[in-house]
C-alpha positions in Angstrom: -42.0 -39.5 -50.6 -45.6 -39.0 -49.6 -44.8 -35.7 -47.9 -43.1 -34.5 -51.1 -46.2 -35.4 -53.1 -48.5 -33.7 -50.6 -46.2 -30.6 -50.5 -46.2 -30.5 -54.3 -50.0 -30.7 -54.4 -50.2 -27.8 -51.9 -47.9 -25.6 -54.0 -49.9 -26.5 -57.2 -53.1 -25.6 -55.4 -51.7 -22.2 -54.4 -50.6 -21.5 -57.9 -54.1 -22.2 -59.2 -55.6 -19.7 -56.8 -53.5 -16.8 -58.0 -50.1 -17.5 -56.5 -49.4 -16.4 -53.0 -52.0 -16.5 -50.2 -53.9 -13.3 -49.5 -52.1 -10.8 -47.3 -54.0 -8.3 -45.2 -52.6 -4.9 -44.7 -52.3 -3.4 -41.2 -53.1 0.1 -40.2 -51.0 2.7 -42.0 -48.3 4.2 -39.8 -48.2 7.9 -39.3 -45.3 9.4 -41.2 -45.9 12.9 -39.7 -44.2 13.6 -36.4 -46.7 14.2 -33.6 -44.5 17.1 -32.5 -45.4 20.4 -34.1 -42.8 21.7 -36.5 -43.5 25.4 -37.0 -42.9 28.0 -34.3 -46.6 29.0 -34.2 -47.7 25.3 -33.8 -45.1 24.8 -31.1 -46.2 27.9 -29.1 -49.8 26.7 -29.4 -49.0 23.2 -28.3 -46.8 24.4 -25.5 -49.5 26.8 -24.2 -52.0 23.9 -24.2 -49.6 21.8 -22.2 -49.0 24.6 -19.7 -52.7 25.2 -19.4 -53.2 21.5 -18.5 -50.8 22.1 -15.7 -52.6 25.3 -14.6 -49.8 27.6 -15.9 -49.4 30.3 -18.5 -46.6 31.0 -21.0 -43.7 32.4 -19.1 -42.9 36.1 -19.3 -40.4 36.8 -22.1 -41.2 33.6 -24.0 -41.1 35.5 -27.3 -37.3 35.9 -27.0 -36.9 32.1 -27.0 -35.7 30.4 -30.2 -37.9 27.9 -31.9 -35.6 25.1 -30.6 -35.8 26.4 -27.1 -39.6 26.4 -27.3 -39.6 22.9 -28.7 -37.5 21.7 -25.8 -39.7 23.4 -23.3 -42.8 22.0 -25.0 -41.4 18.5 -24.9 -40.4 18.9 -21.3 -43.8 20.1 -20.3 -45.4 17.2 -22.3 -43.3 14.8 -20.4 -44.1 16.4 -17.0 -47.8 16.3 -17.8 -47.6 12.6 -18.8 -49.5 10.3 -16.4 -47.3 8.2 -14.1 -47.8 4.5 -13.7 -50.1 4.9 -10.8 -52.4 7.0 -12.8 -52.4 4.6 -15.8 -52.7 1.3 -13.8 -53.8 2.1 -10.2 -53.1 -0.7 -7.8 -50.6 -2.4 -10.1 -47.6 -2.0 -7.8 -47.0 -5.8 -7.8 -47.2 -8.2 -4.9 -47.3 -6.6 -1.5 -44.3 -7.4 0.7 -45.0 -8.1 4.3 
């Protein structure tokens, strides 16, 4: 019975302070895809990824469709991604003897 009275007092206290407790908002999420959408943007991003790898756009790239360029860009981005050793050097787990 005492718990019911204490719970009721808590609810009444919340109601007097404007209803629900304050809620903080988190960081807004990006709604825009980080992958470029236009052909020009894809070519620019692909060229930048290739440059990071020390390469140039392949000969005849202009004949590729936008979807082919997107696929090649995403593949190069994946290839350029750091591997686990680059991100966390020495984190291979316990050494086995």
